[in-house]
C-alpha positions in Angstrom: 57.9 79.3 91.8 59.8 79.3 95.1 62.4 76.6 95.8 61.8 77.2 99.5 58.8 75.0 99.5 60.9 71.9 98.6 64.0 70.7 100.3 65.3 68.9 97.3 64.4 68.1 93.7 63.5 64.6 94.8 60.9 66.0 97.2 59.4 68.1 94.4 59.2 65.1 92.1 57.2 63.2 94.8 54.8 66.1 95.1 54.3 66.3 91.3 53.6 62.5 91.2 50.7 63.1 93.6 49.7 66.3 91.8 49.2 64.4 88.6 46.2 62.5 90.1 44.5 65.8 90.9 45.3 68.1 88.0 46.0 65.5 85.3 49.2 64.5 83.6 49.6 67.6 81.4 49.3 70.0 84.4 51.8 67.9 86.4 54.3 67.9 83.5 54.0 71.7 83.2 54.6 72.2 86.9 57.5 69.8 86.8 59.1 71.7 84.0 58.7 75.0 85.9 60.3 73.4 89.0 63.1 72.0 87.0 63.9 75.4 85.5 63.8 76.9 89.0 66.1 74.3 90.5 68.5 74.6 87.5 68.5 78.4 87.8 69.4 78.4 91.5 72.1 75.7 91.0 73.8 77.9 88.3 74.0 80.9 90.6 
């Protein structure tokens, strides 16, 4: 997943809230976990 599509973790969270209505809650949680790992990975470097 590319962090470049979101300017901040908060913007990503908003997108996943909307995403949950289309793909369902489990899919949104999975996407959120992947984004969290990506943002955490880039903050550590």
